[in-house]
C-alpha angles and dihedrals in degrees: 000000000000119000113220133201111230124182108221116208113191115224111256110249095178140020091280114077115237116235120260123228139192118251132181111227129183131206109285095028124141118245109220099160135033114287141189119208113230099186142005119291127211119192135177091215139006106347105203135007121205108231107171143040120260100020123149121212110196112185091191093213095310129125132242106203136179114237128183118246115259114290093005124130106236092208091061096052108096102182116049097164129218133308091222123003124199111167105104094271114125136170113280105241091198095052113040113218093022132100133220131202111234099174138289127337121285124264133228095026121155125196118184153150110032150055135281119191146178102007125120088255125007096210125010122191132177133175095355135141131213098002120158128204113184144156094012133143110213115182145157100015108169130226119228109245093244132106098239131069122058092201097071120104094021132128099220128011120187105182140191100351131353128167130204094358116169119200106178142163097356131142112222116179149150096017116148099252117352151010106215128003120187123176133178101198092142098038110138094002123125117274089215115027091191093065121073110230093017118170114263130231110268121224132174144075091068113153129197105185141164098357128146109222118176147156098003092155111107094112123122121260116291104033125108118262121203144149095213124005124191114189117186091331124164124219098345119161119212105187137171098346126150108224120176148151102032100145142117126179098233096048120114119236092259096047103065136044145140090239119014120190119188123189096325132160129220097352123153120214109185143153096005125149108221115185142162102003133114092266128003097218124003121189117187134177125216113225093246098042126042124201113255134193098351119159121211105186136167098346124147119219113183142160093008116155094241126006134351100220126007125187111187119189118200101151123082102273135211129159089258095051102048124033117162118172112212110184139157097357126146125216116183141162094001120156092237130020128328098230126010129185102194113187100178103168101042144353110294116257114251107254096013086124121036108207122195140157097350124149130212121187136172097351119157093231130027120336091220125002107174111136110186096022119136105248112219092174138234094092119146135197134173142164095013114151106226105030136325104234139358120180097016136051114251129199 
């Protein structure tokens, strides 16, 4: 285990800056004050645990990397751990090699300026507020060769409930199955179910902006592949990202996409460049939870193997239950259709998708196939192979 020199800079709590000091940290240590990495770090398990609010972890251009223990076969090690873990789980001081849950994740944490490689997940967050992840290179995280666990082989996982999370200006590539996964499975639910009137988990104001996410598709057959996945999120903004290359020949249509949105509420997907995957943007509803008030605006989906944009309705739909605004998007040169509204379990509800000022060009299927969408006009289609527009009038 390498011992690293980290320069710890305490957060300023007053006008006078607090002095910094040198501290020797080992793999698996708990970060309780702000630190700067002075050299690369190689660890055979989780590298660093966050153990306090408000800490800043500045990698200063260095790399945190998983490395197999001496004489071990890396291919036979299922659990590699996390590069940085912030979910209230810390090493158990009374039981070496074990972990203990001390509460929720820590708030106001910033991780920046370096690389994390070859773990199961580079950065794992859960039940945090106001965390920032920026200027990071996250590559080659490996999926455990088991059937369960969508979070393996992913660059960043923000799980259960996170509030005011900023993921910005990172490069996330060549991970086994995904770039960024955010879920809101505890959003709005009581923090303590044993206490009447307990506070609830806050979610919202999460922003994923300006990242380059590509080629996260080394996973074995059968697992989901995605650049960005939003699962039951609330009020998440996905803005101005470049997401490309998330494809695998044996994947089903609903198992791979550059951006995948599942049963979310109030999300905004805008200004993203979606290229060279199975599907540019895939939006799916769970039977028990329809998507509501999601905006898909000014994205470009092009040269994807199948469709540009797919909206798949599985939940019982009425105009009040599902409202997805689709405006100003461009779908071009995709191997299937430009825009598809696929209501597989029932007839689509009139107005469930509001469709305005979108453009479909040179797609191998339909330009626009959205029967039941509410046509707000100004849609355009040309040079599409099967038909230009179904469900809306195109210019």
